[in-house]
N, C-alpha and C positions, 0 to 999 in steps of 0.2 A: 113353293117357287122356282123353277128349274131356270137353268142359266140359259141364253139364246145361244146357240149354238152355230156359227159360221161353214157356209159351204166347206168342203175340204178338194173340190176338184181341182183347186189350183195345186199345181207341185210344191211352190211354195211352203206352204201350208201341211201338205203330207208328202212328205217326200220318198215313199214307199209306192204312191200311187203309178207310176209305169212299171215295178216289179208286180204289184197285184192284178192289174191290168193282163199283162203277160202270162201270169198263172191262173187267169180266168180262161184265157183261151185256150192254154197248155197245161196242164198237170204239172208236165216234167219241170215247167218255169219257175212254181213254187220253190225248188231249194234255193234260189234265191233269196229268199226271205227266213226261210228255215237256218241258212247258214247266217244270216244278219242277225236274228234273234235267239238263237240257240242258246247261248250262255247269259244273254239276259233275264230270260224265262226260267231255264234250269236255277240261275239264282234265285230267281222271285220265291220259286217253289222250294229251294232248299233252305232260305233264310225262314218260310213259314213253316216248313215240317221238319225241318232238324235234323234229315237224314237222307242221307245219299241215295239210296234205293227208293225210298218213297219221292223224292225229289226227280229221279231219272224216270219213274213211272211217271208222274202228273204230267212233266214234260213231254214225255212220248203222246200221253192222253189230250194235252194243249193243242200239241200240231198236228195229230191226228183230227181232230173235231176241226182246226182251223183249215185243213187241207180239204176236206170233207165240205164245208162251208166256204169255202173263198169263192167259188161260184155265184152265190150268194149276197155275198159282201156288196154293199152301196155305201159311199160317203152320207152319212147319214149326220153332217155336222160333228164328226168325231175323225180321229184319226185311224187307219188302222194297226198302229201298234197300241192303240188303246183298246181300238176289237180286239186285238192279238191277246191282251192283258186281263181283259174282261174273261175272255174265256181262260186262260190261267186262272185267274182267280175263284171264277166258279169249282173248276179242276183240283183247288187245294180245300176249297170249302168239302168238296165231297170226299176227299182223302183222309181229312177231320172226320166228315160222319165216319167213315168206316174204321177209322183209326178208335175211335171211340167205343164202336160195338165189338172190335178187337179186343181192347184191354191189353195190348202190349205195351213197352215201351223201350224204344232203340237203345241200343249198348252207346254210349256218347262216342264220340270218335276227337280225338284231339289233333289240331292240326300239324302238321310237320313240317318245320322252319328250317329244320338244319340244314348247313352247307357246309364241305369241309373246312371250311377258313373262318366260319365265324364266331362272334365272341358269344360264348354260354352265356353269359349274363346278360348281353344284351338280349339273347332271344327268349330267355326267360322274364324278363320283363315287358317285352312283346306281345309274347304268350300272353302275358296275366292282363297287358291291355286289352288284349282281342276278346280274352273271357269276360273283362269286365264290360268291355263295349255290348258283346252278343248277349249277354246276364239280362243287361238293362235294356236292351230291345227288346227282348222276347218278355222280359214282365211287364211292357206297356200293354195297356188294353187292346184289344185287337185292332178296335178302327185307327187306331194311332198309330199302330206298329204298319199295319199296311201302307199308309202314308208314309211313314219316313222310308219302307223299302222302295216303294213305288218311285219315290223322289229320290234318293240320295244312293241306292244300290242302281237303280234300272235308268233311274235319270228322265221319267217322265215329267210333263208340265202339271201344273194344276189343273186344267180343261180335262186332260188325256185321264188323271185320277180320277178327276169326277165321274168322266163315262167309264171306269171300269169299277168306282165304287156306287154309282148310281146317286150322286150327289153335284151340286154345284160346285164350281171353282172356287167361289168365296167360303163354303163351307170345308174344301179339301185345305186352304191357305189357313182358318183358323183351326183347324185339326192339327196341321201341320205346326203351328206356331205352340198349341198344346201338347203337343207330342215331343217337341223339341226341348221345351221347360221342364216336361216331366222328367225325360232322358238327362238333362242338364244335373237335377238334383237326384236320380239314382245312381249318376255315375260319381258324383260327390260320396255317397253311401259308400261305394266300392274303394 
């Protein structure tokens, strides 16, 4: 059973509609949407792939596909943001397939938090906490990890995540609840 979707021709339901329509009229107007979502799509790809180069590649592929498809985009009960993240999701899935055929592992990249006047002990504690959270999120089952990243990193609503993952908003909420419960248990171990 699929959730009933509301039409999004109302700009209050999809604040991107004006920019989408402008991009459909003139491809150069797509720049507004690109700038608005570049960091979010990149962040999603990075958290899914764990490698800056792969995330950059997936981000580029996502926006190229969106630019090619913007003319055929229609409000079918979901938002532009959900449509864009569905493209990003498919791109990440393809990147995982390619990676599994390649059988290479990216070198881990440690985040650098250092500032000249920073307290080294606090930086170490913060880095340890960040690594624990990242390990916990990465260890979640794929569907739960997707929901956590789309909701809390990218800020998508349950309806939008449902559109990205092909599930109802209710199923997304259940997955989110289970993911947060699992995440709390995993963080207790770290």
